[in-house]
C-alpha positions as CSV (number, residue, x, y, z in Angstrom):
1,X,6.6,-8.7,-13.3
2,X,7.1,-8.9,-9.5
3,X,5.2,-11.8,-7.9
4,X,2.4,-10.7,-5.7
5,X,1.4,-12.5,-2.5
6,X,-1.2,-12.5,0.3
7,X,0.0,-11.4,3.7
8,X,-2.1,-12.3,6.7
9,X,-1.3,-10.7,10.1
10,X,-3.0,-12.0,13.2
11,X,-2.3,-11.6,16.9
12,X,-3.4,-10.3,20.3
13,X,-5.2,-7.0,20.9
14,X,-3.1,-3.8,21.3
15,X,-0.1,-5.2,19.4
16,X,-0.4,-2.6,16.7
17,X,-1.4,-5.0,13.9
18,X,-3.4,-2.5,11.9
19,X,-0.7,0.1,12.0
20,X,2.0,-2.3,10.8
21,X,-0.3,-3.8,8.2
22,X,-1.1,-0.4,6.7
23,X,2.5,0.6,6.7
24,X,3.6,-2.6,5.0
25,X,0.9,-2.4,2.4
26,X,1.8,1.2,1.6
27,X,5.5,0.3,1.3
28,X,4.8,-2.7,-1.0
29,X,2.1,-0.9,-3.1
30,X,-0.4,-3.5,-1.9
31,X,-4.0,-3.0,-0.9
32,X,-4.6,-3.0,2.9
33,X,-7.9,-4.7,3.4
34,X,-9.7,-2.9,6.3
35,X,-12.1,-5.6,7.4
36,X,-13.9,-3.1,9.7
37,X,-14.6,-0.8,6.7
38,X,-16.3,-3.7,5.0
39,X,-18.9,-4.0,7.8
40,X,-19.3,-0.2,7.7
41,X,-20.1,-0.5,3.9
42,X,-22.8,-3.1,4.6
43,X,-24.2,-0.8,7.3
44,X,-24.3,2.1,4.8
45,X,-26.2,-0.2,2.3
46,X,-28.7,-1.1,5.1
47,X,-29.2,2.6,5.9
48,X,-29.7,3.5,2.3
49,X,-32.2,0.7,1.8
50,X,-34.2,1.5,5.0
51,X,-33.3,-1.8,6.6
52,X,-33.4,-0.3,10.1
53,X,-36.6,0.3,12.1
54,X,-37.0,3.6,13.8
55,X,-35.9,2.0,17.1
56,X,-32.6,0.9,15.5
57,X,-33.6,-2.8,15.1
58,X,-32.4,-4.4,11.8
59,X,-34.8,-5.9,9.3
60,X,-32.7,-9.0,9.4
61,X,-34.6,-11.2,6.9
62,X,-34.7,-8.3,4.3
63,X,-31.0,-7.7,4.7
64,X,-30.3,-11.4,4.4
65,X,-32.2,-11.4,1.1
66,X,-30.2,-8.5,-0.2
67,X,-26.7,-9.7,0.7
68,X,-26.1,-10.8,-2.9
69,X,-26.5,-7.2,-4.0
70,X,-23.6,-6.0,-1.9
71,X,-20.1,-6.0,-3.5
72,X,-17.3,-4.4,-1.6
73,X,-13.9,-3.7,-3.1
74,X,-10.9,-1.4,-2.4
75,X,-9.0,0.9,-4.7
76,X,-5.7,2.6,-4.1
77,X,-5.9,6.4,-4.0
78,X,-3.1,7.5,-6.4
79,X,-2.3,10.6,-4.2
80,X,-2.3,9.2,-0.7
81,X,-1.4,5.6,-1.7
82,X,-4.0,4.5,0.8
83,X,-7.0,2.2,0.0
84,X,-10.5,3.5,-0.2
85,X,-13.7,1.5,0.0
86,X,-16.0,1.0,-2.9
87,X,-19.6,-0.1,-2.4
88,X,-20.9,-1.6,-5.7
89,X,-18.3,0.5,-7.5
90,X,-19.1,3.8,-5.7
91,X,-16.4,5.3,-3.5
92,X,-18.0,5.6,-0.1
93,X,-14.8,6.1,2.0
94,X,-16.0,9.4,3.4
95,X,-19.6,8.4,4.0
96,X,-18.8,5.2,6.0
97,X,-16.7,7.1,8.5
98,X,-19.7,9.4,9.5
99,X,-21.5,9.2,12.8
100,X,-24.7,7.6,11.3
101,X,-22.8,4.6,10.1
102,X,-20.7,4.4,13.3
103,X,-23.8,4.3,15.5
104,X,-25.3,1.4,13.5
105,X,-22.4,-0.8,12.6
106,X,-22.0,-3.0,15.7
107,X,-25.3,-4.9,15.4
108,X,-24.7,-5.4,11.6
109,X,-21.2,-6.8,12.2
110,X,-22.6,-9.2,14.8
111,X,-24.9,-11.0,12.3
112,X,-23.4,-14.4,11.4
113,X,-24.7,-14.3,7.8
114,X,-23.0,-10.9,7.3
115,X,-19.7,-12.2,8.7
116,X,-19.9,-15.2,6.5
117,X,-20.6,-13.1,3.4
118,X,-17.7,-10.8,4.2
119,X,-15.2,-13.7,4.7
120,X,-16.3,-15.0,1.3
121,X,-15.6,-11.5,-0.3
122,X,-12.3,-11.3,1.5
123,X,-11.3,-14.6,0.1
124,X,-12.1,-13.5,-3.4
125,X,-9.9,-10.4,-2.9
126,X,-7.2,-12.8,-2.0
127,X,-7.5,-14.4,-5.4
128,X,-6.0,-11.3,-7.0
129,X,-3.0,-11.3,-4.5
130,X,-1.2,-8.1,-3.6
131,X,-3.1,-7.6,-0.3
132,X,-2.3,-7.3,3.4
133,X,-5.0,-8.1,5.9
134,X,-5.0,-8.2,9.7
135,X,-7.3,-9.6,12.3
136,X,-7.8,-12.5,14.7
137,X,-8.4,-15.4,12.2
138,X,-7.0,-14.2,8.9
139,X,-4.2,-16.8,8.6
140,X,-6.3,-19.7,10.1
141,X,-9.8,-19.1,8.7
142,X,-9.9,-16.5,6.0
143,X,-6.6,-17.2,4.2
144,X,-5.3,-20.6,5.4
145,X,-3.1,-20.7,2.2
146,X,-1.6,-17.2,2.5
147,X,2.0,-17.1,1.3
148,X,3.1,-15.1,4.4
149,X,1.5,-15.4,7.8
150,X,2.6,-13.3,10.8
151,X,1.4,-13.9,14.3
152,X,2.1,-10.8,16.5
153,X,2.3,-10.8,20.3
154,X,3.8,-8.9,23.2
155,X,3.5,-9.4,26.9
156,X,0.2,-8.3,28.4
157,X,2.0,-5.8,30.6
158,X,3.7,-4.2,27.6
159,X,0.5,-4.0,25.7
160,X,-1.4,-2.5,28.7
161,X,1.4,0.1,29.1
162,X,1.2,1.1,25.4
163,X,-2.6,1.6,25.7
164,X,-2.1,3.5,29.0
165,X,0.4,5.8,27.3
166,X,-1.9,6.4,24.3
167,X,-4.8,7.4,26.5
168,X,-2.6,9.6,28.6
169,X,-1.3,11.3,25.4
170,X,-4.9,12.0,24.4
171,X,-5.7,13.5,27.8
172,X,-8.1,10.7,28.6
173,X,-8.4,9.1,32.0
174,X,-6.5,5.8,32.3
175,X,-5.8,3.3,35.1
176,X,-3.0,0.8,34.3
177,X,-4.4,-2.0,36.5
178,X,-7.9,-1.8,34.8
179,X,-6.3,-1.7,31.3
180,X,-4.1,-4.8,32.1
181,X,-7.1,-6.7,33.4
182,X,-9.0,-5.8,30.2
183,X,-6.1,-6.9,28.0
184,X,-5.9,-10.3,29.9
185,X,-9.7,-10.8,29.6
186,X,-9.7,-10.0,25.9
187,X,-6.8,-12.5,25.4
188,X,-8.8,-15.2,27.2
189,X,-12.1,-14.5,25.2
190,X,-10.2,-14.3,21.9
191,X,-8.4,-17.6,22.5
192,X,-11.4,-19.5,23.9
193,X,-14.3,-18.4,21.7
194,X,-16.2,-21.1,19.8
195,X,-16.0,-19.6,16.3
196,X,-12.5,-18.9,14.8
197,X,-10.6,-18.7,18.1
198,X,-7.3,-16.7,18.1
199,X,-4.5,-19.3,17.5
200,X,-1.2,-19.1,15.8
201,X,-1.3,-21.0,12.4
202,X,1.4,-23.7,12.4
203,X,3.2,-22.0,9.4
204,X,2.9,-18.5,10.8
205,X,6.1,-16.5,11.8
206,X,6.0,-15.3,15.4
207,X,6.7,-11.6,15.9
208,X,7.1,-10.7,19.6
209,X,7.3,-6.9,19.5
210,X,7.6,-6.4,23.3
211,X,11.1,-5.0,23.0
212,X,11.1,-3.7,19.4
213,X,10.7,-0.1,18.2
214,X,8.3,0.6,15.4
215,X,11.2,1.0,13.0
216,X,12.8,-2.3,14.0
217,X,9.4,-4.0,13.6
218,X,8.8,-2.6,10.1
219,X,12.3,-3.6,9.0
220,X,11.6,-7.2,10.2
221,X,8.2,-7.3,8.4
222,X,9.7,-5.8,5.2
223,X,12.5,-8.4,5.2
224,X,10.1,-11.3,5.6
225,X,7.7,-10.0,3.0
226,X,10.5,-9.4,0.4
227,X,12.0,-12.9,1.1
228,X,8.6,-14.4,0.2
229,X,8.0,-12.2,-2.8
230,X,11.4,-12.9,-4.2
231,X,11.3,-16.7,-3.7
């Protein structure tokens, strides 16, 4: 049986971490853990249990009491080979993407006790191996013992240009100077925040994709992953 590992991908904003993590997971037959979807599932639970007041405020203490009732997992759809979210065993992939959840998720995700509970569940998922997860603190906080850690970066100018091109392609207004300023501000905030700041783990491999095509990047990732799996 092929050995399974945990792959943690961290890095700066607008580096394409999620895209590369999903592609790598699909290629390896691993589960891509969408951490954002986990907060959406908690939000759905809160909505179903009437834990929001009519003005949108969360009944925080009640939610805190019920956190032990929330179990989130992922299953691989055999047709799409993509992971889908299960809330207490029920597939809620479609429901968590709706507008009602979207408009309530931010305040839920900001609650420290929710974040703490999700990190704990993410770590338990790591016990089973065969997962790829991306974020800002996966290799340093969530999975400090992951077998493969990647830290992705690119120059702020390149990342701003990519975001500018994306917005232009969607027909949305975009100003390169504003985008560059936003990228630089996010880098500063991510790197200087008190809880789980963005830092490269000492044992993480650095991937600077400033000059790489998506194909070259995936080839690099695939090679590093297979090296670890076959060790």
